[in-house]
Backbone as numpy.savetxt, mean C-alpha at the origin, in Angstrom:
# Nx Ny Nz CAx CAy CAz Cx Cy Cz
2.21 -4.15 26.35 2.91 -4.09 25.07 4.22 -3.33 25.28
5.34 -3.88 24.83 6.62 -3.18 24.99 6.62 -1.84 24.27
7.40 -0.92 24.77 7.43 0.44 24.22 7.92 0.45 22.78
8.90 -0.37 22.42 9.48 -0.34 21.08 8.62 -0.99 20.01
7.61 -1.74 20.40 6.76 -2.43 19.43 5.66 -1.48 18.94
5.49 -1.37 17.62 4.40 -0.52 17.11 3.05 -1.14 17.43
2.08 -0.30 17.60 0.73 -0.78 17.87 0.18 -1.46 16.63
-0.75 -2.34 16.85 -1.44 -3.01 15.76 -2.32 -1.98 15.05
-2.32 -1.97 13.71 -3.19 -1.01 13.02 -4.65 -1.39 13.23
-5.54 -0.44 13.02 -6.97 -0.76 13.13 -7.35 -1.88 12.16
-8.42 -2.57 12.48 -8.87 -3.69 11.65 -9.13 -3.23 10.22
-8.62 -4.00 9.27 -8.81 -3.67 7.86 -7.73 -2.76 7.30
-6.72 -2.42 8.12 -5.64 -1.54 7.71 -4.30 -2.25 7.86
-3.29 -1.80 7.12 -1.92 -2.32 7.23 -0.96 -1.14 7.35
0.10 -1.33 8.14 1.17 -0.34 8.18 1.95 -0.43 6.87
2.77 0.56 6.60 3.55 0.60 5.36 4.34 -0.68 5.12
4.98 -1.19 6.15 5.80 -2.39 6.00 4.96 -3.58 5.54
3.79 -3.75 6.15 2.92 -4.86 5.79 2.26 -4.63 4.43
1.95 -3.38 4.13 1.35 -3.06 2.82 2.35 -3.35 1.71
3.63 -3.06 1.94 4.66 -3.34 0.94 4.75 -4.84 0.68
4.73 -5.64 1.73 4.75 -7.10 1.58 3.51 -7.55 0.82
2.36 -7.00 1.16 1.09 -7.36 0.52 1.15 -7.08 -0.99
1.79 -5.96 -1.36 1.89 -5.59 -2.78 3.08 -6.23 -3.49
4.01 -6.78 -2.71 5.19 -7.39 -3.30 6.24 -6.39 -3.72
6.31 -5.27 -3.02 7.31 -4.24 -3.31 8.05 -3.91 -2.02
9.11 -3.12 -2.13 9.85 -2.72 -0.93 9.15 -1.52 -0.28
9.49 -1.29 0.97 8.95 -0.12 1.69 9.42 1.16 1.01
10.65 1.15 0.49 11.19 2.31 -0.21 10.36 2.62 -1.46
9.98 1.58 -2.20 9.13 1.78 -3.37 7.80 2.40 -2.96
7.21 1.90 -1.90 5.95 2.44 -1.40 6.12 3.91 -1.01
7.23 4.23 -0.36 7.52 5.62 0.00 7.62 6.50 -1.25
8.35 6.03 -2.25 8.52 6.81 -3.49 7.18 7.02 -4.19
6.38 5.97 -4.24 5.05 6.11 -4.85 4.25 7.18 -4.13
4.28 7.15 -2.80 3.52 8.12 -2.01 4.05 9.53 -2.27
5.37 9.68 -2.30 6.00 10.97 -2.56 5.62 11.51 -3.94
5.56 10.62 -4.94 5.31 11.02 -6.32 3.83 11.06 -6.69
2.96 10.78 -5.73 1.53 10.82 -6.00 1.02 9.62 -6.78
1.72 8.52 -6.67 1.37 7.29 -7.38 1.09 6.22 -6.33
0.44 5.17 -6.72 0.22 4.06 -5.80 -1.10 4.16 -5.07
-1.32 3.22 -4.17 -2.59 3.17 -3.44 -2.71 4.33 -2.45
-3.95 4.64 -2.11 -4.21 5.69 -1.13 -3.64 5.28 0.22
-3.11 6.27 0.93 -2.60 6.02 2.27 -3.13 7.11 3.20
-3.00 6.85 4.47 -3.44 7.83 5.46 -2.35 7.97 6.50
-1.99 9.21 6.80 -0.99 9.47 7.82 -1.59 9.17 9.19
-0.85 8.43 9.98 -1.29 8.04 11.32 -0.28 8.63 12.30
-0.64 9.68 12.97 0.32 10.38 13.82 1.19 11.28 12.96
2.45 11.39 13.32 3.36 12.26 12.57 4.16 11.56 11.49
4.40 10.26 11.66 5.36 9.60 10.77 4.88 8.29 10.16
3.86 7.69 10.68 3.45 6.37 10.21 2.31 6.49 9.22
2.39 5.70 8.18 1.32 5.64 7.21 0.63 4.30 7.31
-0.65 4.30 7.04 -1.40 3.06 7.01 -2.19 3.02 5.71
-2.54 1.80 5.33 -3.23 1.56 4.07 -4.43 0.67 4.33
-5.56 1.05 3.76 -6.75 0.21 3.84 -6.55 -0.97 2.90
-6.81 -2.16 3.40 -6.64 -3.35 2.57 -7.52 -3.27 1.32
-8.72 -2.75 1.47 -9.62 -2.61 0.31 -9.02 -1.67 -0.73
-8.34 -0.60 -0.30 -7.70 0.32 -1.24 -6.52 -0.34 -1.95
-5.77 -1.18 -1.23 -4.67 -1.91 -1.85 -5.20 -2.85 -2.93
-6.27 -3.57 -2.62 -6.85 -4.50 -3.59 -7.39 -3.76 -4.80
-8.08 -2.63 -4.56 -8.63 -1.85 -5.67 -7.51 -1.31 -6.56
-6.44 -0.83 -5.94 -5.32 -0.29 -6.71 -4.65 -1.39 -7.54
-4.48 -2.57 -6.96 -3.88 -3.68 -7.70 -4.75 -4.07 -8.89
-6.05 -4.03 -8.71 -6.95 -4.37 -9.81 -6.86 -3.34 -10.93
-6.82 -2.07 -10.57 -6.70 -1.01 -11.58 -5.37 -1.12 -12.32
-4.30 -1.39 -11.60 -2.98 -1.51 -12.20 -2.86 -2.71 -13.12
-3.63 -3.75 -12.88 -3.54 -4.94 -13.71 -4.36 -4.80 -15.00
-5.29 -3.88 -15.05 -6.14 -3.74 -16.24 -5.38 -3.41 -17.51
-4.48 -2.41 -17.54 -3.79 -2.13 -18.80 -2.99 -3.33 -19.32
-2.38 -4.08 -18.45 -1.62 -5.25 -18.88 -2.57 -6.28 -19.51
-3.74 -6.44 -18.91 -4.71 -7.38 -19.46 -5.19 -6.92 -20.84
-5.40 -5.61 -20.99 -5.84 -5.09 -22.28 -4.74 -5.23 -23.33
-3.50 -5.00 -22.94 -2.40 -5.14 -23.88 -2.24 -6.58 -24.35
-2.44 -7.53 -23.45 -2.36 -8.93 -23.82 -3.49 -9.32 -24.76
-4.67 -8.78 -24.52 -5.83 -9.10 -25.37 -5.64 -8.50 -26.77
-4.97 -7.35 -26.86 -4.78 -6.70 -28.14 -3.67 -7.38 -28.95
-2.80 -8.10 -28.30 -1.66 -8.72 -29.01 -2.06 -9.93 -29.80
């Protein structure tokens, strides 16, 4: 594996860049959410890389979609 290429995350996990694509947001948005204590759970991997469990991303998306569903039902 070339030195400049990041290692593949463990099975069931995504790096920040891939997690952002999965959620449909930018990496900067994901960073801001992490900084502000919002968004899906993440885990620091080494000193600078964050990874996200796919199951946590899915659970967070489901929780985030609930208020919108309730608002639509109430309208």
